[in-house]
N, C-alpha and C positions, 0 to 999 in steps of 0.2 A: 834217826839220830838228831840231836838238838844242835843248836848253834854254839860255836865256841867263841867266846869273847863278844864284843859289841858288833852290832850289825854294820856292815861296811857300805850299805847302800841306803838311799833315801828316795822314796817315790815323790814325784813332782807335785802330786795333789796334796801330799801331807807336809810339804815344805812350809815354813813360816810365811805368813802373809806379808811380813815386813820385807821379804826378798823381792816381791812383785814379779813372780814368775807366772807366765801364761800356761794354761793347761795343755795347749796344743803344741808346745815347743819340744815335746819328747816325753819319755816315760819316767826317766830318773833325773835327779838333781844332785849336785855335789854335796856330799855330807861333810860337815866340819870335823876336823881332827880335834882331839882333846886339847884344851888350852885354857887361857885365863878367863874366858867367858862361857856361860852356859850355851848349849847348842841352840836353844830357841831364842837366845839373845845375841847371837853372833852372826857375822856376815863373811862367808868364805872369800878368799882372795880370787878364786876363779870367777865369781860373779862380779867382783870389783873391777877386774881387768876386762872381762869379756862383755858383760851386760851394761855396765855403767860408763866406763871410759872408752869402750870400743877399741881398745888397743890389741885385741885378739879376736879372731873370727871363730875359733873352735877351742875345744877343751885341750887338744894337743898343743896348740900355740901358747896357751897359758902356761902349760908345764915347761915349755922351752924358755919362756920369758923368766920364770922364777928360778930356773936352774942356772941362769946366767948371773944370779946374785944381784939383781937390779932393784929388788923391792925391799924396803925397810919398813917395819912396823914398830913404832915407838923407838926408833933409833937402832934396831937390831935387824940384821939381814935374815929374811925368811925364805927358805927354798921349798917349803911345803905349799903346794897350790891350793890346798884346802885348809890352810891355817885360819883360825877364827879371829877376825877382827871384830871389834865391838864399839859400844858407845864411847865417844871421846878419844878413840885411838887415832894416832897420827901416822899416815901412810906416806912414805917418801919415795920418789922415783928419781934417782940421781941422774940418770941418762937424760931426762927431760927437765931437770931442775924444778920439779913440781911437788907440792905438798898438799895433802888432803886430810880432812878430819871427818870421821864417821859420826853422823848425827841422825836424829829422827826428825821427820816432818810432822805437821800437826795431825796427820792421820796415823802416826805410829809406824811409818815406813822408813827404811834406811835411806839416807841421802848422803851423797859425797860432796862435801863443802871444800872448795879450794881456799887455801889459806896462804899467808905470806911466810917467808922463812923465819921471821921473828916470832910468829905465833906457833911455828912448828917446834919451838924449843921447850914447850911446856904442855901439860895436859891437866885437866881437872879430874879429880877422883873423889868419889863419895866414900866416906868412912863407914865400913860395915861392922867393925868390931875393934875394940881396944882392950888391952889386958896387960898382964905382967908375965914374962917368961922366966927362964932359968936365971939364977943370980939376981932376981928382982929387976930385970931389964924391961922397962915399959916398951910397948910396941902397939901398932895399929895395923889393920888390914883394910884394903880398899876393894872397890867393886871389880877391879881388874886383876885381883890376886896378888897385889904387891904387899909386902910386909916392910914397914918403916919402923926402925928402932929409935928410941929416945925422941918421940914427938913432943910437940908443945903440950904441956899438961892441960891447957884450956880446950884442946880439941876433943870433941865427944862424938858419939855415934850419930850418923846422918849429917855431920858437918862436911864441908867440901874443902879439899886441900889442893893447892897448886904444886905439882910435882915437876921438877926439872928432869927432862928426859935424859940428858947426858949423864947426870950424876945419880939419878934416882932418889934424890933427897927432896924433902918438903921445903918450899920457899915461903908460901903464905897459906892462910886458911880463912874460910868464911863460915860464920856460924849459921846454923839452921834456925833463924829467928824471924819474928814478924817484921815485915817490911823489906825483906831480901827477895831477890829474883830467883825463881826455881824453874826447872824443867821436869816434867813428870816422866819417869823412866819405866813405868809398868802400869798395867791395868787398862781400863776403858779409856782413860784420858792420856794415854801414852803419846808423848811428843808435844803436849800443850805447855806453853810457857806463861808464867804469870808471877804476881807478887803475893807473898803470904800475908793474909789479913787477919787470920785467927787460927789458933791451935787449941784443940779440945783434947784433954787427957781423960782416958777411960781405963782405969786400972783393971787388969784382967781381960781386957779386950783390945781392939784396935784403936789407936789414936787417930783422930780426924783432923785434917788440915783444910782450911778454906782458902782458895786461891782466886785472885782476880786477874784476868788476862788484859791485853792491850785494848780490846774492844769494850771493856767494862763488864763482861760476863763473869759471873762468879760460879765456881764449881767446888765440890768437896771431894777429897780423896783420902784414903787411909794410908798409914805408914807404920813401919815396924820400929820399935824403940827397945833397945836392950834393957 
């Protein structure tokens, strides 16, 4: 007989390299639940609490911690120990008054960055799609699955918006233009940060962006444009 539904397990050797799991730590790894991020672009709460913060020693301890409703992701309590956190997500632990943001390092691995309470009130989201819904209501969708209605008409695909976590509304936006600072979120250059120096349009193919980092090195990467 075949499998019913999605696979509930994940082998450690096939886990994403961004998780930084060693091969000798066991056979299996925690598999992310369905959520706002893709499975290969997410980081489960189990690894966040056990492997990075060292607040738990085992898988069972992580389950007991999250069942106490102590963990918030983007302002909402999460009791699923395999809930998928992702790029730019804000994780809050009220018991210890700590706030963290999930980011990438220059090698494309997930890092936990400690932030201040003022920074935990917002997050940056990349616009993946904009369109018009029923009754001609304009909307846009972000990289973390959010749908924002009545956005600023100047916001286009690949722009970055600042979202207020408490209200879920857009506060500001940054255009994807030459001279602005960017972080690569996919591909071989995942995690690298630099300034856009040139954009090449190739109709019918991938558009190319040339980026210059803080050390003066220039690299090119492609991006999708609707």
